[in-house]
N, C-alpha and C positions, 0 to 999 in steps of 0.2 A: 695721568698716572701710568707708569710702565711697570709691569711685573712679569715674572716668569710663570706662564700658565702650563698646566698639565693636561695632556690630551691622550686619548686612546682612539686610534684610527684603524679601521678594518682594512687589511691588506690581503689580497688573494684574487682568485678567479673562479670560474665555474667548477673547478675541481676541488675547491676548498680554500680556506684561509684562516686568519686569526687576527686578534687585536694587537696592535703594536703601541707601546708607550712612547710618548715624546714630551719633551719640555721645550716650549717655544716662547719667545718674547711676545707679549701682548701690550699694545698701546691703546691709549684712550680713543674711543670712537670707532674702534675696529669691529668687524663682523667675523663670523666663523670662516667665511671664504677667504678673508685676508690672512687668517692664520694658516689655512691650508696652502695658500700661495707662498707664504714664508717658509713653510715646511718644504715645499718643492724647491725653493731657492737655496735653502741652507742644509737640508738633511736628506730629503727623499725626492730626488729629481725625477724618479720614475713613477711617482704617485699619480694615479689616474683619477681625475675629477672633472665632471662636465659642468661648464658654465659658459655664459655669453655676455649678457648685458650688465650684470652686477647692479641692477636697479629694480629687481623684483617684478619684471615685466615679461621676461622670456620663458620662465619656468624651467630653465635648463638645470639649475643647480640643486635639484631636489635630492634630499638625503634624509637620514634619520639622526637626530641629535638627542642623545640620552633616551633613545627609543621612540621619540615623537617625530613624525614626518614634518619636515620644515624646509624652507629655502635657506641655503647656506648664506646667501647674500643679504637676507633680511633678519638673521638671528644675531643680535648684537651681543658682544662679549660682556657688556655691562649687566646683562640679566643673570650672569653667573658670579658666584663669589670667587675671589681670587684663588682660594685653595680648592675649589671644586674641580674634579677631574671630568672634563668634557669628553663624552664618547660619541664618535661619528661613525656611522655605519651606512651601507647602501640601503636603498628601498627594499624592504623584505619581500614584497609581493611579486617582484619581477626577477628574472634570472640575472645573476651577476655576470658582467663581461670582464671587468677587472677593477679591483679596488672599490671605488665609490660609484663607478659607472655601471648602470643596469640596462638590460635590453627591454625597452618599453614598447616593442612592436605590437604587443597584445592590444594596446590602445588604438593603434592605427588600423588594425584589423577590425575592431569593433566600430570605429568611425565609418568604415566603408559599408557596414551593415545597416546604417541608418538611412532611411529614404531621404533623398535630397529635397531641398526646398521646392515646392510644387505650386506655382502661381496659377491663377485661373486661366482656363483655355482662352486663347486669343488676346491675352494681355502681354504686350511686348515689353522688354526691358526699357526703362525710361518712362513707362506709363504707370508705374506703381504709384498709387496714391493712398495715403492713410493718415489718420490723425495721430498726433503724438500720444494722446491719452490711450489710444488703442494698442500702441506698441510698447508702452512703458513696462508692462509686466514682463514681457519676454526679453526686453532690452537688458535687464539686469544680468541675464545669463550670458550675454555677449562679452562680459568682463573676464570670462574664463581665460587664463593664460596657458592652460594645458600643462600644468606642472605635474599633474597626476598624483598629487598628494592625497586627494580624496579617493582615488582608485587604490592607493597603497594602504590607506588606513581602513578601508571597508573590509570588515571581517568575513564577509561572504566569500571573497576571493583570497584575502590575506591568510585565512586559516583553512581554506578548503580549495586547493588547487583544482580539484575536479569540477568546480562550479564555473570556471572561466569560459568553458564552451557555451554555456547557456545564460550567462549573466554579463550584461554590458558594463555594469558598474555605474556609480553615481555620475561620472562625467558625461557618459553618453545617454543615460536616462535624462540628464539635464538637457542634452541636445534634442532629444525627442520632445521633451516638454516645451522647449523654446519654439520649435517648429509647430507643435500642436496648438500653441497659444498665439502664433503669429497671425495677424488679421488678414494677410493675403495668402496664406498657405491653405490649400484645399484638400490635401491628403489626409486620410483618416489613419492616425497612428495609435489609437487607443488599444486595439486588439494586439497590434505588433508589440507595444510596450510590455504587455503582459506575457504574450506567447513566445515572442522571439527575443526580447531583450531582458527578460527575467525580472520584471518589476516586482512580481509577487515574492521574490526572495529577499527583498529589502524589508527590514523590520524597523525602520526609521529610528535608529539609535542616535542620529545626528552627529556621528563621529566625522562624517565627511564635511559637514558644515563647520565643525570646530577647527579643522586644519586648513580651511580655504584661505589663502593669503589675500584674496580679493574681497573677502567678506560676503560672498554670495550665500544667500540662505537656501542652500541646495535642498534640504529636507522640507522646510516649511513652504517654500514658494514653487518648487518643481515636483519633488517626489510625492508628497502628500496630495497635491491637486491631481496628479496623474492617477494615483490610487483611487481618488474619489470618482474620477471619470470612468475608470474601469468598474468600480462598484455600482455606479449609476446605470451603466449599460448592462451589466450582467446579473445584478442582484436586486435592482429596484423593481418591486412588483408592478408598479404602474407602467414603467418602461417596458417590462416583459409583456404586460397586457396589450400595450399599444403595438408592439411588434407582432404579437399573435394575431390581433385584429387585422393589421395591415397585410399579413401573409394570407389570411383567409379571404380577404377582398381580392 
């Protein structure tokens, strides 16, 4: 089925912009990215939109569709009624470069703050040995395609720009959890998660989990377990007693 779809696409740059209305042909089986490409080809050749694989694996085409963070290449037009006006806007949490392209360098800065994988001393590459059952828990987190949709939807930074300095966001708290749970990693990241990466600011609303295109259970399998480790270390009375006795000895 082919029909004429109605779209509102944000156009502008760091100095401001507005929503522009367009009518575009929509064909059966297409995704929102197909429509934007048709817009570029027929009406707005200067429309800026970031994309790469068009297969939901590179994370490049992140945007907001009707206010919800999504991948343009994985949002099928069949989920919208033919008379629905589809609104496409840039990721709200990050500065706009132009049109639908945002500056996501905040995320790369946070990535550099996470302590790298730290294997046991004296263990050379190629000598790593572990059982699959031991690595399965953290292996889920490796599915992340760094689309930054979880970062965009997290209200801690979405609604509070001032928190960016002290809060790594769900994607990099996920990275901390992945390394903390890795059977060969010997670095202690529990205190850093709380004090340096802002784990305590997360109030586990699960909004990050809801928008993850890879279906990673960010809140249940990464953030909550890390919060439990912090609580065990800092607030468990038996753990406190054990540390106190050890110090006295």
